[in-house]
C-alpha positions in Angstrom: 0.0 0.0 0.0 1.4 3.4 -1.0 1.9 6.2 1.5 -1.0 8.2 0.2 -3.4 5.3 0.8 -2.0 5.0 4.4 -2.5 8.7 5.2 -6.0 8.5 4.0 -6.8 6.1 6.8 -5.7 8.7 9.4 -8.6 11.1 10.4 -6.6 14.1 10.2 -5.5 13.4 6.5 -9.1 12.4 5.3 -10.6 15.0 2.9 -13.5 16.8 4.5 -16.9 15.6 3.6 -18.4 18.0 0.9 -21.0 19.3 3.2 -18.4 20.0 6.0 -16.2 21.8 3.5 -19.0 24.0 2.0 -20.1 24.9 5.8 -16.5 25.9 6.7 -16.1 27.8 3.4 -19.2 29.7 3.9 -18.0 31.3 7.2 -14.5 31.7 6.3 -13.8 35.4 7.1 -17.2 35.9 8.6 -18.1 39.5 9.4 -19.8 40.2 12.7 -19.9 43.9 12.1 -23.0 43.9 10.0 -26.3 45.2 11.4 -28.5 42.3 12.9 -31.1 42.8 10.4 -28.7 41.6 7.6 -28.5 38.0 9.0 -30.8 35.1 8.9 -31.2 33.0 12.0 -32.5 29.4 12.6 -33.8 29.1 16.2 -33.7 25.5 17.2 -34.4 23.3 20.1 -33.9 19.4 20.8 -35.7 17.0 23.1 -33.4 14.4 24.4 -33.5 11.1 26.3 -31.4 12.7 29.1 -28.5 14.9 29.7 -25.7 12.4 29.5 -23.8 13.8 26.4 -22.2 10.4 25.9 -25.0 8.1 26.2 -28.3 9.9 25.8 -30.0 10.6 22.5 -31.9 13.2 20.4 -35.6 12.3 20.2 -37.0 15.5 18.5 -35.7 18.4 16.6 -37.7 21.8 16.1 -36.5 24.9 14.3 -37.9 28.1 12.9 -36.3 30.7 10.9 -36.0 34.5 11.4 -35.5 36.8 8.4 -35.4 40.4 8.6 -35.7 40.1 12.5 -39.1 38.6 12.0 -40.3 35.1 12.6 -41.3 33.4 9.5 -43.9 30.7 10.5 -43.8 29.5 6.9 -40.2 28.1 7.5 -40.3 25.6 10.4 -38.7 22.2 10.9 -40.0 19.7 13.3 -39.6 15.9 13.5 -39.4 13.1 16.0 -36.3 11.0 15.9 -36.1 7.2 16.5 -33.2 6.5 19.1 -31.3 3.5 19.4 -32.9 2.6 22.7 -36.7 3.2 23.3 -36.6 2.4 27.0 -35.7 5.9 28.3 -38.9 6.1 30.3 -37.6 8.9 32.8 -37.3 11.4 29.7 -40.8 10.5 28.6 -42.2 12.1 31.8 -40.7 15.3 30.6 -41.2 15.7 27.1 -44.3 13.4 26.8 -43.1 11.7 23.7 -44.0 8.2 23.9 -41.9 5.0 22.6 -44.9 4.3 20.3 -44.3 7.6 18.7 -40.6 7.3 18.5 -40.9 3.6 17.0 -42.5 5.2 13.8 -40.0 8.1 13.5 -37.0 8.3 11.2 -33.6 7.6 12.5 -31.0 10.4 13.2 -29.2 9.3 10.0 -32.3 10.2 8.1 -33.1 13.4 9.9 -29.6 15.1 10.1 -29.3 15.7 6.4 -32.7 17.2 6.1 -31.9 19.4 9.2 -28.7 20.7 7.9 -30.4 21.5 4.5 -32.9 23.7 6.7 -30.1 25.3 8.5 -28.0 26.2 5.5 -25.7 29.1 6.2 -27.9 30.7 8.8 -26.8 31.7 12.2 -28.0 29.5 15.2 -30.0 30.4 18.1 -31.1 28.5 21.1 -31.7 28.7 24.8 -28.7 27.1 26.5 -27.7 26.3 23.2 -24.5 24.7 24.1 -26.5 21.5 25.2 -28.3 21.2 22.0 -25.0 21.9 20.0 -23.2 19.1 21.7 -25.6 16.5 20.6 -26.0 18.0 17.1 -22.3 18.2 16.7 -21.8 14.7 17.8 -24.3 13.5 15.1 -22.6 15.7 12.5 -19.3 14.1 13.6 -20.8 10.7 13.3 -22.1 11.1 9.9 -20.0 13.5 8.3 -16.6 13.3 10.2 -16.5 17.0 11.0 -18.4 19.8 12.7 -20.5 22.9 11.9 -19.1 26.3 12.4 -22.4 28.3 11.9 -22.1 31.2 14.5 -24.3 30.7 17.6 -26.1 32.8 19.8 -27.4 31.7 23.3 -30.5 33.6 24.6 -29.7 32.5 28.0 -26.5 34.4 27.9 -28.2 37.4 26.3 -30.8 37.3 29.2 -28.0 37.4 31.6 -26.5 40.3 30.0 -29.8 42.3 29.8 -30.4 41.6 33.4 -27.1 42.9 34.4 -27.9 46.1 32.4 -31.3 46.3 34.2 -29.3 46.1 37.6 -27.1 48.8 36.4 -30.0 51.2 36.3 -31.6 49.9 39.4 -28.6 49.1 41.6 -30.6 48.7 44.8 -33.3 46.4 43.3 -33.1 42.8 42.3 -34.5 41.7 38.8 -38.1 40.5 38.8 -36.8 37.0 38.7 -33.4 35.2 39.1 -34.5 32.3 37.1 -33.2 31.9 33.5 -35.4 29.0 32.4 -37.1 29.7 29.1 -40.6 29.7 30.6 -39.9 31.9 33.5 -38.1 34.4 31.3 -41.1 34.4 28.8 -43.5 35.1 31.7 -41.3 37.8 33.2 -41.0 39.5 29.8 -44.9 39.0 29.2 -44.2 37.1 25.9 -46.6 34.9 24.1 -46.4 31.5 25.8 -46.1 28.2 24.1 -46.2 24.5 25.2 -42.9 23.6 27.0 -40.9 20.5 26.2 -42.0 20.3 22.5 -39.1 20.9 20.2 -41.0 23.3 17.9 -43.0 25.2 20.4 -39.8 25.6 22.5 -38.0 26.9 19.4 -40.9 29.4 18.7 -40.7 30.5 22.5 -36.9 31.0 22.2 -37.5 33.1 19.0 -39.8 35.5 20.8 -37.4 35.7 23.5 -34.5 36.4 21.0 -36.4 39.0 19.2 -37.6 40.7 22.6 -33.8 41.0 23.7 -32.7 42.1 20.4 -35.1 44.9 20.4 -34.0 46.0 23.9 -30.3 45.9 23.1 -30.9 47.9 19.8 -32.8 50.6 21.9 -29.5 50.8 23.9 -27.4 51.3 20.6 -26.2 47.7 20.1 -26.8 47.4 16.4 -24.4 44.7 15.0 -23.9 41.0 15.7 -20.6 41.9 17.2 -22.3 44.2 19.7 -24.9 41.3 20.6 -21.9 38.9 21.3 -20.4 41.4 23.5 -23.6 42.0 25.4 -24.3 38.4 26.0 -20.6 37.2 26.4 -21.5 34.8 23.8 -19.2 32.7 21.6 -19.0 31.2 18.2 -18.7 27.3 18.3 -15.3 26.4 16.6 -14.2 23.3 14.8 -12.6 21.1 17.4 
């Protein structure tokens, strides 16, 4: 066997999957200095069998697109995902997705290509997004031997930044609530309420929270994506 063939067997010498190569090329030299209205966002949520990032699995993915800083209800994504194990009864009590529903659902291998096609080159938004991304990136690594580099925005971090601004104005007062749960923040900010622990409904809830916070930050003069990252102490997920 020639040296070139041997090198191809080593993961760091393998050529990138075309999807991963296209994703990385799309964000090469990505400009964070443009106004927020210039970007498109996909707000996403996953339902899981549990929180063990090594053993637990995705059982549902929901997402909605935001264009021109408006929710586009004509562009949504929602599917159940059949896990390898159907006996995660503890998680069923939370998200109310039954094994019977999952038994008829497509596998993650079938779902991931459709979801990535929906996401495209949009920025990703979620509430405690690092958890969702850890499961999604694991799936992308499994099927495409790479990771996505779409810039990500966490509404939990934005909420923390916003409340710190509130405390700056009212130093002797505590915020209305110290909770950063999606449902509690939505009630605190008097947003429309959706059904919790449903992937698409949670994505919609997060979209409303995101736009609420963006509106508040823009009133304070934070106009660009870079401004938003600084305000929320957020980060862009890098290729590891």
